[in-house]
ChimeraX commands (.cxc) that place a marker at each C-alpha (Angstrom):
marker #1 position 15.35,-1.29,0.15 radius 0.5
marker #1 position 16.25,2.36,0.01 radius 0.5
marker #1 position 14.18,5.18,1.49 radius 0.5
marker #1 position 14.17,8.21,-0.79 radius 0.5
marker #1 position 13.57,11.61,0.78 radius 0.5
marker #1 position 10.32,13.17,-0.35 radius 0.5
marker #1 position 11.27,16.63,-1.59 radius 0.5
marker #1 position 7.66,17.40,-2.53 radius 0.5
marker #1 position 6.06,16.98,0.88 radius 0.5
marker #1 position 2.64,15.46,0.20 radius 0.5
marker #1 position -0.20,15.49,2.63 radius 0.5
marker #1 position -2.57,12.53,2.59 radius 0.5
marker #1 position -5.87,12.46,4.45 radius 0.5
marker #1 position -6.38,9.15,6.26 radius 0.5
marker #1 position -9.99,8.22,6.91 radius 0.5
marker #1 position -11.04,11.61,8.22 radius 0.5
marker #1 position -8.10,11.76,10.65 radius 0.5
marker #1 position -5.75,14.72,10.75 radius 0.5
marker #1 position -3.46,15.02,7.75 radius 0.5
marker #1 position -0.01,13.42,7.81 radius 0.5
marker #1 position 3.18,14.36,6.00 radius 0.5
marker #1 position 4.81,11.91,3.62 radius 0.5
marker #1 position 8.50,12.15,4.49 radius 0.5
marker #1 position 9.92,9.45,2.24 radius 0.5
marker #1 position 9.26,6.78,-0.38 radius 0.5
marker #1 position 10.46,3.18,-0.71 radius 0.5
marker #1 position 10.00,2.17,-4.36 radius 0.5
marker #1 position 9.56,-1.35,-5.70 radius 0.5
marker #1 position 8.99,-2.86,-2.25 radius 0.5
marker #1 position 7.91,-6.51,-2.40 radius 0.5
marker #1 position 4.42,-7.00,-0.96 radius 0.5
marker #1 position 3.31,-10.59,-0.31 radius 0.5
marker #1 position -0.18,-11.97,0.08 radius 0.5
marker #1 position 0.04,-15.70,0.68 radius 0.5
marker #1 position 2.15,-17.04,-2.23 radius 0.5
marker #1 position 1.71,-13.99,-4.50 radius 0.5
marker #1 position 4.42,-11.33,-4.43 radius 0.5
marker #1 position 3.93,-7.93,-6.07 radius 0.5
marker #1 position 5.99,-4.72,-6.12 radius 0.5
marker #1 position 4.64,-1.50,-4.65 radius 0.5
marker #1 position 5.72,1.91,-3.41 radius 0.5
marker #1 position 5.62,2.44,0.36 radius 0.5
marker #1 position 5.04,5.94,1.69 radius 0.5
marker #1 position 6.90,6.77,4.91 radius 0.5
marker #1 position 4.79,9.05,7.11 radius 0.5
marker #1 position 5.38,10.79,10.41 radius 0.5
marker #1 position 3.95,8.98,13.40 radius 0.5
marker #1 position 4.45,5.99,15.62 radius 0.5
marker #1 position 1.87,3.49,14.35 radius 0.5
marker #1 position 2.61,0.98,11.61 radius 0.5
marker #1 position -0.02,1.40,8.90 radius 0.5
marker #1 position -0.10,-0.08,5.40 radius 0.5
marker #1 position -2.35,1.65,2.91 radius 0.5
marker #1 position -2.66,0.26,-0.61 radius 0.5
marker #1 position -3.93,2.59,-3.32 radius 0.5
marker #1 position -6.73,2.04,-5.78 radius 0.5
marker #1 position -4.15,1.81,-8.59 radius 0.5
marker #1 position -2.59,-1.23,-6.87 radius 0.5
marker #1 position -6.03,-2.79,-6.27 radius 0.5
marker #1 position -6.94,-2.35,-9.94 radius 0.5
marker #1 position -3.60,-3.60,-11.29 radius 0.5
marker #1 position -3.74,-6.80,-9.23 radius 0.5
marker #1 position -7.53,-7.30,-9.43 radius 0.5
marker #1 position -7.98,-7.18,-5.66 radius 0.5
marker #1 position -11.40,-7.90,-4.22 radius 0.5
marker #1 position -12.19,-6.99,-0.61 radius 0.5
marker #1 position -14.69,-9.43,0.89 radius 0.5
marker #1 position -16.08,-7.61,3.88 radius 0.5
marker #1 position -18.57,-10.34,4.78 radius 0.5
marker #1 position -15.73,-12.67,5.87 radius 0.5
marker #1 position -12.88,-10.12,6.27 radius 0.5
marker #1 position -10.72,-11.50,3.45 radius 0.5
marker #1 position -9.14,-10.14,0.31 radius 0.5
marker #1 position -8.59,-11.95,-2.98 radius 0.5
marker #1 position -5.82,-11.01,-5.37 radius 0.5
marker #1 position -5.11,-12.18,-8.93 radius 0.5
marker #1 position -1.60,-11.87,-10.37 radius 0.5
marker #1 position -0.34,-13.55,-13.54 radius 0.5
marker #1 position -3.34,-15.88,-13.56 radius 0.5
marker #1 position -2.87,-17.00,-9.94 radius 0.5
marker #1 position -5.31,-16.26,-7.14 radius 0.5
marker #1 position -4.70,-15.94,-3.42 radius 0.5
marker link #1:1,2 radius 0.2
marker link #1:2,3 radius 0.2
marker link #1:3,4 radius 0.2
marker link #1:4,5 radius 0.2
marker link #1:5,6 radius 0.2
marker link #1:6,7 radius 0.2
marker link #1:7,8 radius 0.2
marker link #1:8,9 radius 0.2
marker link #1:9,10 radius 0.2
marker link #1:10,11 radius 0.2
marker link #1:11,12 radius 0.2
marker link #1:12,13 radius 0.2
marker link #1:13,14 radius 0.2
marker link #1:14,15 radius 0.2
marker link #1:15,16 radius 0.2
marker link #1:16,17 radius 0.2
marker link #1:17,18 radius 0.2
marker link #1:18,19 radius 0.2
marker link #1:19,20 radius 0.2
marker link #1:20,21 radius 0.2
marker link #1:21,22 radius 0.2
marker link #1:22,23 radius 0.2
marker link #1:23,24 radius 0.2
marker link #1:24,25 radius 0.2
marker link #1:25,26 radius 0.2
marker link #1:26,27 radius 0.2
marker link #1:27,28 radius 0.2
marker link #1:28,29 radius 0.2
marker link #1:29,30 radius 0.2
marker link #1:30,31 radius 0.2
marker link #1:31,32 radius 0.2
marker link #1:32,33 radius 0.2
marker link #1:33,34 radius 0.2
marker link #1:34,35 radius 0.2
marker link #1:35,36 radius 0.2
marker link #1:36,37 radius 0.2
marker link #1:37,38 radius 0.2
marker link #1:38,39 radius 0.2
marker link #1:39,40 radius 0.2
marker link #1:40,41 radius 0.2
marker link #1:41,42 radius 0.2
marker link #1:42,43 radius 0.2
marker link #1:43,44 radius 0.2
marker link #1:44,45 radius 0.2
marker link #1:45,46 radius 0.2
marker link #1:46,47 radius 0.2
marker link #1:47,48 radius 0.2
marker link #1:48,49 radius 0.2
marker link #1:49,50 radius 0.2
marker link #1:50,51 radius 0.2
marker link #1:51,52 radius 0.2
marker link #1:52,53 radius 0.2
marker link #1:53,54 radius 0.2
marker link #1:54,55 radius 0.2
marker link #1:55,56 radius 0.2
marker link #1:56,57 radius 0.2
marker link #1:57,58 radius 0.2
marker link #1:58,59 radius 0.2
marker link #1:59,60 radius 0.2
marker link #1:60,61 radius 0.2
marker link #1:61,62 radius 0.2
marker link #1:62,63 radius 0.2
marker link #1:63,64 radius 0.2
marker link #1:64,65 radius 0.2
marker link #1:65,66 radius 0.2
marker link #1:66,67 radius 0.2
marker link #1:67,68 radius 0.2
marker link #1:68,69 radius 0.2
marker link #1:69,70 radius 0.2
marker link #1:70,71 radius 0.2
marker link #1:71,72 radius 0.2
marker link #1:72,73 radius 0.2
marker link #1:73,74 radius 0.2
marker link #1:74,75 radius 0.2
marker link #1:75,76 radius 0.2
marker link #1:76,77 radius 0.2
marker link #1:77,78 radius 0.2
marker link #1:78,79 radius 0.2
marker link #1:79,80 radius 0.2
marker link #1:80,81 radius 0.2
marker link #1:81,82 radius 0.2
view
């Protein structure tokens, strides 16, 4: 994986917290949920905590359903569910 510098510094609000700078991108990063593996772009931000935020575009593309009642997510990719 290669981290690309982010020349167009983007600022992303995170749940009402102070804004953070996006300092790099890692494109086509494999993301795995159980046996399903999908590519995605990771945004490298300033800070010390490890946080993974998946965008609505990724949720829509992979038909992700968040089940809050039992704290699980379901994903469908190429006809397979996890």
